[in-house]
C-alpha positions in Angstrom: -7.5 -25.0 -53.3 -3.9 -23.1 -52.7 -5.7 -19.7 -51.8 -7.7 -21.3 -49.7 -6.2 -23.4 -47.7 -4.0 -19.5 -47.3 -7.1 -17.7 -46.4 -7.6 -20.6 -43.8 -4.7 -20.5 -42.7 -4.1 -16.5 -41.9 -7.6 -16.4 -40.5 -7.1 -18.7 -38.4 -3.5 -17.6 -37.0 -5.7 -14.1 -36.7 -8.2 -15.4 -34.4 -5.6 -16.8 -32.0 -3.4 -14.1 -31.5 -6.2 -11.5 -31.5 -7.7 -13.1 -29.0 -4.5 -13.6 -27.3 -4.9 -9.8 -26.3 -8.7 -9.3 -25.2 -8.9 -8.1 -22.4 -5.4 -8.7 -21.4 -5.3 -5.9 -19.2 -7.7 -7.2 -17.1 -6.0 -7.1 -13.1 -6.2 -9.3 -10.2 -8.0 -12.0 -11.0 -9.3 -14.2 -8.1 -11.4 -16.9 -7.2 -14.0 -17.3 -4.5 -11.1 -18.7 -2.0 -9.4 -15.7 -2.4 -12.0 -12.9 -1.3 -13.9 -12.0 1.5 -18.0 -11.2 0.5 -18.9 -11.4 4.1 -17.5 -9.9 7.7 -16.0 -7.2 5.7 -13.6 -4.7 8.4 -15.6 -1.8 8.2 -12.4 -0.3 11.3 -9.1 -2.1 10.2 -8.3 -5.0 12.2 -4.9 -4.1 13.5 -3.7 -0.3 14.5 -1.0 0.8 10.7 3.0 -0.2 12.2 5.2 1.8 10.4 7.1 0.5 7.3 10.6 1.2 5.0 10.2 4.2 3.2 7.6 5.7 5.3 7.9 9.4 6.3 7.7 10.4 9.8 7.0 14.2 11.5 7.4 14.6 15.4 6.2 16.6 17.5 7.8 17.4 21.3 6.2 18.3 24.5 7.8 19.2 27.6 6.2 19.5 30.9 3.2 17.8 29.9 2.5 20.3 27.3 3.7 23.7 29.8 6.7 24.4 27.8 6.8 23.3 23.9 9.3 21.9 22.2 9.3 21.5 17.5 11.8 20.0 17.3 10.9 20.0 13.4 12.4 23.9 13.9 14.9 23.8 16.7 14.6 26.1 20.2 16.5 29.0 21.4 17.3 29.1 24.9 17.7 32.9 26.8 19.9 33.4 29.6 17.4 33.6 31.5 16.8 29.1 30.3 12.9 30.1 29.2 12.3 28.5 25.4 11.3 30.4 22.7 9.9 28.3 19.5 11.3 29.0 16.1 10.0 29.3 12.4 10.7 26.8 9.8 9.9 24.4 7.5 8.4 21.0 8.6 11.0 18.3 8.7 10.2 14.8 7.4 12.6 12.0 9.4 12.7 8.8 7.1 12.3 5.3 8.1 15.2 3.6 6.8 15.8 0.1 4.9 16.8 -1.2 7.5 13.6 0.4 10.2 16.1 2.8 11.5 15.5 6.8 12.0 17.8 9.2 12.6 16.5 11.6 15.1 17.5 14.3 16.4 19.8 14.1 19.9 18.6 10.6 19.2 20.6 9.2 16.0 19.1 5.9 14.8 16.1 4.7 16.7 14.5 1.2 15.4 10.8 2.0 14.8 9.6 0.2 11.6 7.5 -2.7 12.7 6.3 -0.5 15.9 1.9 1.2 16.1 2.4 5.5 16.4 0.9 4.9 19.9 3.7 2.7 20.9 6.9 4.6 18.5 5.3 7.7 21.0 6.1 6.0 24.0 9.5 4.1 23.1 10.1 7.8 22.3 9.0 9.5 25.1 11.6 6.9 26.9 14.1 8.1 24.7 13.8 11.8 25.3 13.0 11.6 29.4 17.2 11.6 29.8 17.5 15.1 28.5 14.0 16.2 28.8 11.4 16.5 31.1 7.9 14.6 31.5 7.9 15.0 26.9 4.9 13.7 25.2 5.8 12.6 21.8 3.5 12.8 18.5 4.1 10.7 15.5 2.4 11.4 12.1 2.8 9.7 8.8 2.9 12.0 6.0 3.2 10.1 3.0 0.5 7.4 3.8 -1.6 6.7 0.6 -3.4 4.2 -0.7 -3.7 3.1 -5.0 -7.2 3.1 -6.5 -8.1 1.8 -9.5 -11.4 3.6 -10.4 -12.0 1.1 -13.7 -9.9 1.9 -16.2 -6.5 1.9 -16.2 -5.1 5.2 -17.5 -7.2 6.8 -14.5 -5.7 5.0 -11.5 -4.6 7.1 -8.8 -2.1 6.9 -5.8 -4.7 9.0 -3.4 -2.9 10.3 0.3 -4.6 9.9 3.4 -4.7 13.1 4.8 -7.5 12.2 7.4 -7.2 9.0 9.9 -11.0 8.0 9.0 -10.6 8.2 5.1 -13.6 6.2 3.9 -13.9 3.7 0.7 -16.1 5.8 -0.7 -14.5 9.2 0.1 -10.8 7.5 -1.6 -12.6 6.7 -4.7 -14.4 10.2 -4.6 -11.1 11.2 -4.7 -10.3 9.2 -7.0 -12.5 10.9 -9.5 -15.3 8.2 -9.2 -15.5 4.8 -11.1 -15.2 5.1 -14.3 -18.0 4.2 -16.9 -16.7 1.1 -17.8 -15.4 0.3 -14.0 -18.2 -2.1 -12.0 -19.7 -0.8 -9.0 -21.0 -4.4 -8.2 -17.2 -5.7 -7.9 -15.0 -3.1 -5.9 -11.9 -4.8 -4.4 -9.9 -3.7 -1.6 -6.6 -6.0 -1.2 -5.0 -5.1 2.2 -2.0 -5.6 4.1 -1.6 -8.1 6.7 0.3 -10.1 9.1 -1.3 -13.1 7.1 -0.2 -10.6 4.0 -3.0 -9.6 1.6 -6.5 -10.3 2.4 -8.8 -9.4 -0.3 -12.3 -7.9 0.3 -15.1 -8.1 -2.3 -17.7 -5.4 -1.9 -20.9 -4.9 -4.1 -21.5 -0.6 -4.3 -24.6 -1.2 -6.7 -26.8 -0.6 -4.7 -28.2 0.2 -1.2 -27.6 -2.8 0.5 -23.9 -2.3 -0.3 -23.8 1.1 1.3 -22.8 0.4 5.2 -19.2 -0.8 3.3 -19.0 2.9 1.5 -17.6 3.3 5.2 -15.5 1.6 5.6 -11.7 3.2 6.9 -9.2 2.9 4.6 -5.2 2.2 6.0 -2.0 3.0 3.9 -0.6 0.8 1.2 -4.3 -0.6 0.4 -5.4 -1.0 -3.2 -8.6 0.0 -4.1 -9.6 -2.1 -7.4 -12.7 -1.6 -9.6 -13.1 -4.2 -12.1 -13.9 -3.0 -15.1 -16.3 -4.5 -18.2 -15.0 -6.6 -20.4 -16.1 -5.2 -23.7 -15.4 -9.0 -25.3 -16.5 -7.9 -29.4 -14.8 -4.1 -29.4 -11.9 -5.4 -27.9 -11.8 -8.0 -30.2 -12.7 -6.3 -33.6 -9.4 -3.8 -31.9 -7.3 -6.8 -32.1 -8.3 -8.3 -35.1 -8.9 -5.1 -37.7 -4.6 -4.8 -38.2 -4.2 -9.0 -38.8 -6.9 -8.7 -40.9 -6.0 -5.5 -43.1 -2.9 -7.8 -43.0 -4.2 -11.1 -44.3 -6.0 -9.4 -47.0 -2.3 -8.1 -48.2 -0.6 -11.2 -47.5 -3.6 -12.7 -49.8 -4.0 -10.2 -52.6 0.2 -10.8 -52.9 -0.3 -14.9 -52.6 -2.5 -14.6 -55.2 -0.4 -12.8 -57.2 2.0 -14.8 -57.3 0.3 -17.8 -57.7 -1.6 -16.1 -61.0 2.4 -15.1 -62.2 3.1 -19.2 -62.0 
């Protein structure tokens, strides 16, 4: 009788602890109210805005592009006043945590929260005090998206080198959807002024092809939900526990026999 009680007790505990670990790796569980499955924007609703920890490169052209000054590498001015371009490594300027960027001749300039176009306009006005009709180009050099293709160990950070990088391209750069990934449940989580919005996309049929051309934005999270393998994961969790139970029952049986 005591052996049976001990057996039932250990078996019950094993199933309890095993069930707690099954599919615990699944992330970003959502309800119907949390996600958008219709009216998904193919192009971004809002232009990207500079944020802390962004790295930017800056190119400036004077006199409407007649004379080119590369502020990343410096310029030489000869005795006649002409300007020549020096070769050198491209310099990246960091948007600091306070939103400011330390730029040549200008010092600290507040750029966080501005779109690329707004930043170029602001710098054009500031540099106009020292240069004639400056034309400014600003690029963010460390834009990236994070892709979870269906298995946690295969997650990748994908740099965005093309302003029109699509969802399909991002998934392809991450190696495609893994065997455990559900092409039917792909969540794109995007930071907006209202917080992160979640768009759920189904690429398992041809109807979802229109969403494959969705343009991704910097700091998007692309999460392919994994298939939940209940039986395999349950056995994986319960096997070491049942081994422990078997050993414990043997020990208890021996102790009760000795008594």
